[in-house]
N, C-alpha and C positions, 0 to 999 in steps of 0.2 A: 317425558323426552327430554333429553339434554338440551340445554341452550345453546344456540347458535348464534354467532356473530353477524355482522353485516355482511360477511363474506359467504355465508352459509357453511362456515365449518364450527365442528365443536371442539370442546378442550383437547380431547386425544389427536385430533386431526391437525389443530394449530402447534401441539407439541412434537409431532412427526414432520411437521412444514420446516419448523425451527430446527430439528435437527439435521433436515436435508440442507438449511441454509448454512449450518454451521460446517457441515460435511465439505459444502463448496467454498466456503471461507477457508478453510484450513489449507485448500490448494492453491489460494490465490498468492502465495510467496515462496514456497521451497523451490519451484523450478528456478528463482531469481536468486535467492539467498545461498543456494546449494552451488553456485558457479564460482564464487570470490576463492574459495579455499582449494581450488582446483586449477586456478590460472597457471601456475607454475608448471603442473603436468602437461596441460593442452599446449604452452608454451614449448615444453621438450618435445611433444608429438608433431607440430606442424610449424614450430620455428616462427611463430607470429610475433609480431612486435607489440609493444606496449598500445599502440594506438588500436590496433586489430581487435587486441584482448579487451580493450575497454569498451569496444562496440558490443561485446556480449552483454554488458550491462546498460548500454546506453539504447540499444536496438529496440528492446521491449518497453524502453520509456517513450521513444519516439511512436512506438504502437500503441501505446495507451493514448497519447495525443492525438492520433489520427483516428483510431477507431470509437473512442469515448464519444465524440461529438455524433458520430454516426450511428450510435447504437440505439436511440428511438426509432430511426428508420426501419430497422428489425423488429423492434417490440410491437410497432405499430402494426406489421404485416404478420409477424407469427405469434406475437403473446412473450411474454417475461418468461414464463416457464420452458416454452420450447427452445429459445433464444439461448437460454443457460445451459440446457441439454447440448445443443449444438456445440456450446463454448467449451463443454467438460469433454465432449470427442475431439474437438481440437486440441485442446491441452495435451491430451493423452498422446494424440499423433504427433504434436511438436515435440514432447519430452523425448519420444521413442524415436523420431527423426534426427534430433540433434545428437543423439548418442551413436549414431550407427554411420560408418562412411568416413568422408573426408570432411575438409574446410566448406566445401558447398552445402552439403546437409548440416553440418554445425551450425551455420548462420540462419539457414532456411528454416531450420526447426526452432532456433531462437525466434525469428519473425513469428512463427505460427503461434508460440506458447505465449507470445507478448499480445497478439490479438485475441487469443481467447480469455486471458486473464483480464485484459481491458474490458470484455463483455461483463465478466463477473464484479468487477469494480464499481461498474455503474449502476447495474440491476439490482445488487443486495439493498442499498439504501430504498430503492423504490419498492422493493417487497417488504421492507421493514415498514413503510409508510402505509402501505395496502393492508398489511394484516396484523401488524403489532403498533398501530399508531398511538396508543394509550401507555406503551410500554417502550416507548422509542430508546429511551436512554438505557434501560437494562438490556434489551436485546442488541443494540449497537456497541455496547460495552462487552457482550460476549462476542460478537461478531469481530470488532476489532482486535480484542484479547486473543481469539484462536486464530487471526491472522497473524498477529506478532508470535505467536506461539509456534505456528509452523514454520516461520521464517527462522526464529532462533532454534529450533531443532535440527532443520535442514543445514544451517549454517554450521553447526556444531557437529554433526554426524558425517558431512560429507568428506572430509579428509579421512577419518578414522574409516569409514566403508570402503573408500579407496586404497588406503595403505593397509592397516591392520589387517581388514577382511578380505585382502587381496583383489578387490573388484577392479580397480583401476580406475580412471576418471569417467569412462563411458558407464561402467556398471553402477558407479556412485551416483550419477546422473539420471539414469534410466529407471531407478527404483522408485523414483516418485511418480513415476507413471502408475504404478501399482494404487498408489493413493487416490489419485484421479479417477481410477476405473471403479474404485470402490464408491467414490462419492457418486459417480455417474449411476450405478446401479441402485443405490439409496434414494437419488433425486427422482428417477423415473416415475415410482408411484407417486410422487408430489405433483405431476402434472395436472391430475384432474383436481387438485385442491386448489389450484392457482386460476380463479376464474377469467376468462377472457373479457375485455372490456372494448366497447367501440371507442377509438380516438376521438376526441373532442375538437382538436384542430390538426392541420397538417404539419409535418416536420419543418418545412420552411417557415410557416407562420409561428411556429414555437422557439425557434432559433432567433427569428427577427425581434420577438417581444424580449426575449431573455437578453440577447446580446445588447439591448438598448437599456438596461436596468442597470445603475451604478451599484446597486448592492449585489447583484451578480458578480460584476467584475472585481468588488473587494473579496467576495466570498472566494472566487478564483485564485486571487493572488494570496490570499490566506493560505489556501491550499499548497500552492505552489512554491510558496516560500518554506512551508513546512516540509515539503516533499524534497525540495533542493538541500536543504540541511540534513534530512535523514540519509538521502544518498551518499552526499559528502562524507558524512561520518561512517555509513556503511562501507564505502571505498577506501577513505584513507585513514582512520584512526588507526589502525595497526601501523600504517607507514610512520605516522606523527611520532607514535610510542617508541618506534624502533629508533627512529632519529634521536631520540632522547636518551638512548642507551640503552633501553629493556630489550630481552631477547624476543624473536619472532612467536614462541610459545606464550608467554606472558600478553604480548599485543593481542594474539588470537583470542586468548581467555577475556581480556578486556573487550572486544569486539561481541563476546558472546554475553558478556555482563550488561551491556549497553543494549542488547536484544532482550534480554530477560526483563530487564527493569522497564524495557518497553512495554512489556505484556503486562506489567503491573499497571502503569500509566493508562494503557489502551482500555483495561478494563475499569479502573476507577473513575478516571474522569468523565466518561460518559454518563456514567450513573449519578454522579456530583451534578454535572452539567445538564442531564436531564430532568433533574429534581428543582430546577430554578426556572423561572419564566425568563430571566435575564441572564446572560452568559458571559457579561464583559469581565466580571471579578475573576470568572475561570480563565479567561484569555490572559488577562493582566498577571494573575499568579504564576501560570506556565511559562510565559515570557521570561518573567522575573527569574524562574529557576534555571532557566535555558541560559540566560545572560550571566547568571553567578556561576554556573559550572563552566561555561566556555573561558571566562576569566579565570577561574582555576586551572584549567587546562593550558592556559597562556602561559603561567607563571610556574616554571618546574620547581622552583625552589619551596614552593607551598608543600610539595609531595601530594599524598592523599590522592592519588590518580584514581583507586578504586572509587572513591567518593564522587568525583566530577564525573567519569565515565557513567556510573549509576543514574546521576543526575541527569545529565544531557539524556541519556535513554528514557528515564521516565517522561521527561518533558516532551520529547519528540513523539514518543508512543502516545502521550496523552493528548498532544495536539492533533495527531492523526485522527484519533478516536473523536475529538470535539468535532473536527473538520467532517467527519462523516455524519456527525449526528445534527450539524448545523444544516446539512443538505436537507436532511428530513424534517427539521423543525421550521425551516424557511418555506417549506412546500405547502401548497393547499391540499394536494392529494397525491395518487402514486403516479400519475402519467406526470405531472410536474415534477415530482421527485426524479423520474426518470431522465426528464429533459434537462433538468438542472444539474443533476448530478454528472450526466454526459458534458455538458458545456465547461462545468467547473473541474471536472477531473481531466478534460483535453488540455485547458488553458494551463492546468497545474502541472501535469506530468512533462508538457512542453518545456516550462520552466525548469522542471527537476531535471530534465535530461542533459541541460547544460551544466548542471552542478560539479559533478566529478571530473568533468574535462575543464572548466575554467579554474577550479582549485588546484589541478595538476598543473595547467599552466602557469598560474602564479608561482607554485613551488619550481618550476623550471626556470623562471625568470629570476626569481630572487633567491631560490634555495634556503628560504625560511619559513615554515610552515606557520609561524604567528600572523603573518599578513593574510593567510587564508582563513585563520580563525576571526580576524578583525571584520574579514569580510561577512563571517557569519553573525558577529555581533551587531553589525549595521542592519543586515536582513532581519535580526530577530525585532529590531526597534521598528523597522519597518512594518513587519508582521504584526507588531500592537496596534500600529497606526490603521492597518486595514482590517484587522480583527474587532477593534473595539466598536465600529458602526454595525457590524454583521451579529454582535453579541446582543442588540437589541432585541427585543420581543415584537417583531413583525415578520410579515409574509412577504415573499417574492410577488 
């Protein structure tokens, strides 16, 4: 008889569950990263201002912030598996709704898919803690890597789908619903593989205990500062490069490069960090690479834009994967992981939601992009200060 783990799963069942998790993971970014290259077409159709167009990126982040903390409420009632199933259904609906109709459905669909992705963001680390506790580094690297891959592919394909394939912006956005539906079909058999457990404490009790922990706040700020920098680069890197005299095509390719090297960082860093009991060295190295690459981007005379862009992408992708791993490593069990993931990502994404807006405001006031890069440098140092205590081997 084949050996089963503590959750009653044999090796084949664990592999199928992992496939299901990765299918969910690849859906957690395409709906977001596909919108950026298409804002010009959307502006042309609806005549929206830059502020209203910015909401298409900001609204999902606000949804992340609001829903992340509430996610344990749903898992305590319906379980992790069923909550993820509902999230995939909601994601498919949100993508379709966003792509049909007028301005109201554009924003309604954006809110729905933001809510759906928030559930996935929070619950995958909890599943990793429950079903793959001894391979947390490897599984987190696969999860964060495939998330980054989904983001990069969608960012790269959305404009060609709309223009070269003649699908228009609506067709280009709606195509990602097919990916969500495939994940939904693959996820359904996994429901029986995820054991329901009785909650050991109420949602209110858990939030009270976690919000009183200094370690939780430092982890949340570390996550938030990482996401702030990531979404600033995602939103403004092409504009920074165009302002330096590069054409729009090159700027778009550099954004794709940053996403591609982000995949490498998201895969390699959690494996490295997961092999260590203490993650402080990993945190310090990532901040050093980020600072080095930001200084390179600040000084146009240095050239080597591809190098700085690649390094910043790798550092931010690696930091994202590491932040997810730290949620798993600092939790005693899956229930704590879901609760910790919720509160950390809620605070983190509220911080991230301000990033593109603040940087846009700084540029509007100064008309110099280097002031925005200086802000990112200051936040990188702050990230080091928050991250080092979180890197110590201890539990929340």
